[in-house]
N, C-alpha and C positions, 0 to 999 in steps of 0.2 A: 432281603439283602442279596446282592449278586453272589453267586457261588462258582468256584472254579470247576466243580463237578458238572455244572450246567453251562460251562463255557462262558462264564462271566455274565450270565443272564439270571433273571429272577423267575421264580416259579409262575408268577402271573403271566409273563410274556410267553411262556411255553404252553400253558393251558389255554390262554386266550390270545393267539398270535395276532389276530386282526382287531383286537380291542385295546385302546390306549390305557395307560396306567390309571389315570384319573378319569374314569368313565362316569359320565352323568347322563341320565336320560334326557332327551331333547325336550325343551319347553317352548311355549309360545312367547315370542319376543313382545315386550310391551304390556304383558298381562299384569294383573294385580297379584302381589305375593306378600307374605308375612314372614319376616325374618325373626328368628328366636332372639329375644333380648337377653344378652349376657352382661349387661352393664352392672358393675358392683354397686352395692348399697341399695338394691331394690328390696321393697317389702312385699308382703303378700297381697297388697292392694294395687301394686304397680302392674302396668300392662306387661304381659308375657311375650308380646311380639310387637314388631314395628311394621306398619304398612308401608310398602315400597313398590317400585316399578321394576320389573325384570329387564336387565340390560344385556346380559350375556354370560360367558364363562371365563374362568381364569386359566391362563396358560401355565402358571407356575405351581398351582396347588389345586386340590379338589374343592370346588366350591362355586356357587353362583354369584354373579356380580349384580347387586341391587342398589337402588338409590331411593332415599326417603326425601320427599318434598317438605315434610314438616320440620325435620332436623337438619336438612341439607347435608347429609352424610352418605358416603358410600359404604356398603356392607359386602363382605366376602364370606359366605357361609354355605355350608352344605345342609344345614338344618332350616329348610325353607318350605313353607306350605304355599302351593300355587293354586290360583283360581284362573285357569286358562280360558274359561268362557266369559270372564269379566275383564274387559280391557281397562287399563288404569285411566285413560282419557276416553271419554265418550266421543262419538262422531260429531255431536253437536258442539263440542268445545273447540274443535279444530277451526270452524268457520262461524264466528258469531253471527247470529241472525240479524243483529242490529246493523251490520254492514251491508246486507243484501236487501234491496228494496224491489219487490216484484213490480213489473210494469202493468198497469191496468189495460185491458183490451178495449180499444175504441173502434167502433164501426164507422168508418168515414162515409160521407155521402158520395154519390156518384160524381157530382160536379166539383168535388174538392179532393180528388185523389192525389193531386200534386202538393197539397198543403202538408207540412210536417205535423206529426202527431205531437200534442202537448201533454206532457206527463207532469202531474202534480205530486210533489214530495212534501212531507211534513217538515223536513229539515231545511230544504231550500225552497222557500216560498217567494215568488216574485209577483207583485201586484202591478198589473198593467194600468196605465193612466186611462181615464175615461175617453171615449171616442170623440167627445165634443171638444176636448182640449188638444187634439192632434191637428196640426196644420197640414193641409193637403194642397200641393201646388196645383195650379190651374191646368197645366199641361200633362199632369199625371193621368194614367189610365184609370178608369173606374174600378173600385175594389168590389169584387163580388161578395154578396152577403152569404154567410155560412150559418146554416141552422144549427142550434145546439145539438151535440151528439150525446146520446145516453151512454153512461158508463155502466158496464155490465158486471165489473168485478166489485170486490168489497171496498167499502169507503174508509177502511182503516187508515189509508195513507193520504186522505184528503184533509184539508183544514177543517177543524171542528170548532163550531161556535160554542163558547163556554157561557153557560147561563149563570149569572150572578144572583145569588140569593142573600137573604139576611139571616141565615141560620147561625147560631152561636157555636163556637168551638170549645166552650167550657166543658170540662170533664163532668159527666153526670154523677160520678161517685167519688167526690173528694174525700180525703181521709178524715178531715175534721168532722164529717157527719157521723163518724163512728167512735170518736173520742169524747170523753166526758171528764171535766175537771171540777164541776160545781160542788162535789162532795169532799174535795180536798181542802185542808186547812191552808191559810195564806202562806205559812212558812214552807209547807211541803209543796205547794204549788210553785213557789219561787224556786225551790230545789229542782223540781221536774223541768221547769222552763229553762233554767240555766244549764242543766245537764243536756237538754236537747239542742242547745245552741252551740255546743262545743263539738268540733269535728276532729276526727283522728286522721292524721296524714297517712297516705298510703305509700309514700316514697320519701326518700331523704331530701329530694329537691323541694317537695311541698313543705317539709318541716323547716328547712333552712330559709324558705321564703317567708315564713310566719315568725314574727318577732318573739312570740311567747314560746313556741316550740323550740326555736333556736336557742333561747336563753336556757330552756330546760336541758338541752343537750350540753351546753357549756357548763351548767352546774353539775351535771353528771360526770363530765370529764374532770372537773375540779375535785369532786369527791373521790374519784378513782385515783387521781394523782396524790391527793393528801393522805390516802390510806396505803400508798405504796403497793397498788395492786399488781403492777408489772414493772419490768425493766426492759429498755430497748437494747436488744443485742442482735448480733448476726446469727443467722440460723446455722446451727452445727450440722456437719455432714451426717447424713443418714436420718435426720429428723424431718418431720413434716409439720405443717401449720394447719390450724383450723381457722375458718372465717368467723365473722361476727356481723351483726346487724342491729338496727335500732328498733325498739318496741315502745309504743307511746300509750300512756294511760292517763286518766283524769283522777285527781285526788280531791275528795269532798271534805270540806272543813266542818267544824262543829256547828256553824251557823247555817248549815244546809246549803251553802254556796260552794262553788268550785274553788277549792283552796289553792291549788296550783296544778300546772301541767307537768307531768313526770315523764322523762325519757330514760329508758333502761338500755344499757348496752348488753346485748345478749350474744353469747358465743354459740356458734353452730356446732353443738356437741355431737350431732349425728355423724360427723366425720371422724370422731375419735375411734381409736383402736383399742380393743379390750386387751389388758395385760401390758400395754405400752404406755398409754397416758391416762388410764383410769382402771379402777378395780371394782369394788363393791359400789352399787348405785342405789340400792333400795332405800326409799324414804317414805315414811307414812304421811299421807294427806287425809284430811277429813272427808269421810264419805258424805254424799249428799243426804243419805238417810239420817246420818248423825246430825247434820245441820238442821234438818226438819225437826227432829226430836228435840234438839237444843232450843230452837225457837218456840216450839209448842210448849215445852216445859216452862219457859220464861213467861209465855202468855198466860198459861193457866195459873201460875203462882203470882202473877203481877210483879215480876222482877224486872228491873231496868236492864237494858242491854247497852253495854259500853264497847266501844271499838278503839283499838290501838293500831298504829301503823309504825313498823320498824323500818327506818330508813337504811337502804342498802344492806338488807339482812344477810345476803350471801357473802358479803365481804367479811363477816365475822367467822366464817368457816376456814379451817386450816387446810391448805392444799398440799398434799403429800407427794403427788406425782409431778413429773416434769412435763409441762404443757407449754406449747408455743402457739401464739395467736397472731393473725394479721392485725395491722393497725386499724383503728376504727375508721369507717368510711366518713369522709368529710373532715377528719381531724388528723390527717397524716402529718407527722412532724416535718417541718421544712428542712430540706437537705438531708433527711434521714429516711427516704422512701424505701431504701433497700433493707432496713432493719425490721425485726419482728418483735412482738411483745412476749417476754418470758413471764408467765403468770406466777405470782407469789401468793395470791389469795384466790379463793374460789369466786367464780363469776357466774352470773345468770346464764343458763344454757349449758354449762358443763354437766356431764353425766353424774359426776360425784358431788356437785355443789349442793343439791337438796339434802343429801345424806349428811354432809359436813355441817350445814347450817342447823338441821333438825337435831343433830347430836349436841351441838352447842346450846341451842335453846332449851332442849329437854333437861339438860343438866342444871341450867340456871333456874328453871321453874321448880325442879325437884328440890333444889336448895331451900326454896321458900317453904317446903313442906307439902307441895302438891303431889298427888298420886296419879299415875297414868292408868287410863282405862284399858282393860284387857280386850274389850270388844273393839275398840278403836283407839289406837295409840296416839291419835291427834287430839283426844279429849283428856283433859286433866281436871281433877276435882280435889276438894279439901273440905273436911267436916271437923268442926271444933267441938269442944265439950258441951256447948250450949245448943247443939243440934242445928247450928247455922252452917251454911254450905257456900262454897264458891265453885263455879264451873268455868272452864276455859276451853275454847276450841281454837285451833291454829290451822290456817291453810297457807303454807309457805310463809309469807311475812304479814298476813292479815290476821289479827287476833280479836276475838270477841269474848267478853267476860260478862257473866251474870251470876246471880245468887242472892241469898238473903243476908249474908254477912257484909254489910256496906263498909264497915271499918276494915275488914280483912281485904276487901277489894281495893281500897285506897292504899293499903300497905303493899299489896301485890303490884299495883301500878308503880309505886315508888321503887320497889325492888327491880322492876324491869327498866325503869329510867336510869338506875345506877349502873346497869350492865350494858344497855344498848341505847343508841340514839333513837328514842321513841317519841312519837307524837300522839297526844291524846285527842281523839276525834269525838269524845264525849258520847253522844247517843248514836246508836247504829242507824245508818241511813242506806248505805250502798255496800254490798258484800257479794263478791263473786258474780257480778252482773245482776244481782237481785236487788230490786228496790224495796226497801223495808219501810212500811208506814205503820205508825203507832196510833192506836185509838183506844177509847175506853172499853171497847169490846174485845180487844186483842191486838194481834199483829197481822198485817196483810203483806204478803209477798207478791211482787209483780216483776215482770220482765218487759215492761212497756217499751222502753228505749231499745232493748235488744231486738224485740219483734219488729219495731219500725225500721231499724237498721237493716234487717233482713229484707223487708219489703223494698226499701230504697235500693239495696244492692241488686235485687232481681228485677227492678223496674216495675214493680206491682204495687207501688205506694197508693195509687188511686184506682185500684181494681174494684170490681163489683163484689159486694158481699154475698156470700152463699150461706145456705142453711146448714150444710154438712161439710165436714173437713175433706171428704172424699166421695167421688161418685160411686155408688155401690154397683152400678152396671158396668163399670170399666174393669176388665181383667188384664192385668199386666203380666207379660210373659217375657223371658229372656230373648234377646235378639230381635225384639219388635221395633222396627224403625231403623233409622240411620244412626250409626255410632256418633257420639259427640266428639267434637274436635278437641275439647278440653275436659276430659273426664275428671280431672282433679278438682275443677270448680264444682262439679256435681257432688263429689264426695265431701268437700268442705261445707256445701249447703246442707247436705243430709246431717252432717255432724252438728251444725248449728241448730237445725230443727230438733235433733235429739236432745240437745241441752235445753231447748225451749219447753220440752215436755215436763220440766220441773214444776212450772206453774200452769202449764196447759196440758193436762193429762188427756184431754179430749182428742188430741192429735197423735196419740201414741200409736194407734193402729196404722194410720196412713204412713207415719214415719217408719214403722217396722216393715211395711210393704216396699217402700222405695229403697230401704236399706238392703234389700235382697239383690239389687242390681249394681252394687258398687264396683264389681269387677269389670263389667263392660256395659256401662249405661248407654242408652239410646235416647233419641229425642222424644219418644213416646213416654219414657219413664220420668 
């Protein structure tokens, strides 16, 4: 601060009279730099810096001016790391090589020095008519013959004669060479075929263009309105809204066919503020180890597996906080675009919704006499005086029941029907992305469709089969190769592969290796 003792000057100007207040060391203009990312809402896997080009300095405050081509944003920050020996744009990018065509050197004969050189380009090719078709007047002087001149430069710019062959372009490694269905029963084969034929839309425009998915979204909106999930109000001052999006799933019926297409409206709960619009959030979900043990026990004891689906499960939870949400995309009320949804019931995606729903479901199940497992709170069990038992596992709104007490299982189903809008899917077929097949020898778990979807997403559906999941001679190290333009896609793919290890433990080691580079993945990873 300026002081009257220092004649209205600051100590910095007296100690360093020739140095400006906001002194920054000079940097190379146009070099590559990385600006520290201070965007709120980042997690530990988010990038810590943004790649930019250095533009200059600020006149008003201490900081460097940088620009990001990926986000099209200007940054003013003093926390910048420079790579002054690495220009942002290489010298080859300033003048594309495709626009410069070198002229081949032609050695003219001594008697044709006055003739202009003929330069052949690949792009501008002019075919001259044959000499026999050119009419020459009788009084014209004779044309001297010119011997062909050899071209000493490369022939890259001359016309290339393409040789046509009869080779086939068929992929030598089609995926159907590695899939086998001959050991499946007719009903399960119909289920697998139907499940593979259904596509999940990747955007709301794709969903609205499909009549089935569009009707699913209309049905979801009708259910939300009938349950009084929200009221359209004006946003109060000082309050913020959260967004929402559509999530699409396929429901399988008891006849092993696709029962219906289901669209869920999911709130973007990651924008909620703790203490403002949510409090406690913990909710127990079934561990995958518990699911394996559950299925193994049913297979060893030859117990049937029943599956139930609770429609709009989260709507049964009571919402205690005041939460405002934007109107659903594609279903904005006409003439009320400025209003927001004040939520009255818990919705998919809210941080407190799983806890509210699980508390409601747990109390209803315990009313029937079921006990909760201390090892996994998503497992419930009941033993009667005849040593017969019932086991239940719940994962959000998907319920699987098994046991030796068939009469008790039917009473438990009826108890759930009386409290929730529940659909009986009879035999377990599809659970958490796992395809469950029943046979006389036991239960078989598969993630066939899940694996095929990963191959299709990565463009490797018709790749060549290899003997090992990973090349043992390849050693991956951090920073090896060029950084990926979309590291989020790499992280999502690793997460999908990690879930695939449930039924494919042979890829556990390669997945653990590629998981070490989630922070800054490169093309070699």
